[in-house]
C-alpha positions in Angstrom: 0.1 0.0 0.3 1.5 3.6 -1.3 1.0 6.0 1.4 0.0 9.5 0.6 1.8 12.7 1.3 -0.6 13.7 3.8 -0.4 10.0 5.5 3.4 10.4 5.5 3.3 13.8 6.9 0.8 12.3 9.9 3.2 9.8 10.7 6.2 12.0 11.2 4.2 14.4 13.1 2.8 11.7 15.5 6.5 9.8 15.7 7.7 13.3 16.7 5.2 13.7 19.3 6.3 9.9 20.7 10.1 11.2 20.7 9.2 14.5 22.1 7.5 12.9 25.1 10.5 10.4 25.8 12.8 13.2 25.7 10.6 15.6 27.9 10.6 12.9 30.6 14.2 12.0 30.3 15.3 15.5 30.4 13.0 16.4 33.2 11.1 19.1 30.9 7.9 18.2 32.4 6.3 21.7 31.3 7.2 20.4 27.7 4.4 18.1 28.1 1.9 21.0 27.6 2.8 21.3 23.9 2.5 17.2 23.1 -0.6 16.7 25.1 -4.1 18.0 24.6 -5.5 20.0 27.8 -7.7 17.2 28.7 -5.6 14.4 28.1 -5.6 11.2 30.4 -2.3 9.6 31.2 -2.5 6.2 32.5 0.5 4.9 34.4 -1.9 2.7 36.5 -0.3 -0.9 35.6 3.2 0.4 35.8 3.2 2.5 38.8 -0.2 3.1 40.0 -1.2 6.6 38.7 -3.7 7.8 36.2 -4.7 11.4 35.6 -4.8 14.3 33.8 -1.5 16.4 32.7 -1.3 18.3 36.0 -1.5 15.7 38.1 0.9 13.6 36.2 3.5 16.2 36.0 3.4 16.7 39.7 3.8 13.0 40.1 6.6 12.6 37.7 8.4 15.6 39.6 8.0 14.0 42.9 8.5 10.5 42.0 11.4 10.4 39.8 13.8 12.1 42.5 15.2 8.9 43.4 16.1 8.0 39.8 19.4 9.0 39.0 19.2 8.4 35.1 16.6 6.9 32.4 16.6 6.5 29.0 13.6 5.8 26.9 14.1 3.7 23.7 11.2 3.5 21.4 10.6 1.3 18.4 8.4 -0.7 16.1 5.2 1.7 16.3 2.2 0.5 14.6 -0.1 3.4 13.2 -3.9 3.6 12.9 -4.8 7.0 11.3 -8.3 7.7 10.5 -8.9 11.3 9.2 -8.2 13.7 12.5 -7.8 10.9 14.9 -5.0 8.1 15.3 -4.0 5.4 17.6 -0.3 3.9 18.0 1.3 1.1 19.8 5.1 1.5 20.3 7.6 -0.9 22.1 9.5 0.8 24.7 12.7 -0.2 26.5 13.4 1.9 29.5 16.4 1.4 31.8 16.5 3.7 35.1 19.5 4.0 37.5 18.4 4.2 41.1 20.4 5.5 43.9 20.0 3.4 46.8 21.9 4.9 49.7 24.8 5.5 47.4 24.8 2.2 45.6 23.5 2.4 41.8 20.8 0.0 40.9 19.8 -0.3 37.3 16.5 -1.5 36.9 14.4 -2.1 33.2 11.2 -2.1 32.1 9.9 -3.3 28.8 6.5 -2.1 28.3 4.1 -0.7 25.3 2.9 2.8 24.8 -0.7 3.1 23.6 -1.5 6.2 22.3 -4.7 8.1 21.0 -4.2 11.2 19.1 -6.5 14.1 17.8 -5.5 16.7 14.8 -5.9 20.0 16.6 -5.3 23.6 15.3 -1.9 23.3 16.5 -1.1 20.0 14.7 -1.6 16.5 16.0 -1.5 16.2 20.0 -1.8 13.2 22.4 -5.1 12.8 23.9 -4.6 9.3 25.8 -1.5 7.5 27.0 -1.5 4.0 28.5 1.3 2.3 29.5 1.1 -1.5 29.3 3.8 -3.7 31.2 5.6 -6.3 29.1 8.5 -7.5 31.5 10.7 -5.7 34.2 14.2 -6.9 35.7 16.0 -6.0 38.9 13.0 -3.6 40.3 13.1 -3.1 43.9 10.1 -4.3 46.2 9.4 -0.8 46.9 8.9 0.1 43.3 6.6 -3.1 42.9 4.6 -2.1 45.7 3.4 1.0 43.8 1.0 -1.0 41.9 -0.4 -3.2 44.7 
């Protein structure tokens, strides 16, 4: 199936949103999320860390909860796109190692997960209207992190 120029443009714009989200979180630039999500977006981390909410709540959660994390790096790949006019959905594979400081000792924990995004085309371009993180696997996760989802 050959893509039209509009379909290619839509895919690139949506891909940029996924990458921009990852970089905003990795750089702790949480205010940058305002240009990525719609104002009424729902962000659902409930299965990963027990939190679901709107953008203001999620920005506050990220600011507070990532304090114990010294470094992290989201790597995304193999995105499936479903674009239907001015709405779209994607499913993306995510690899996310995180370095924790546990009383001066580094621990690297790793999460493999799926991002499920919903998008809407706005006057400012595509924006994410929903993000759901679906867990796939994890390695070397301390009990206190596991307890967040119980």
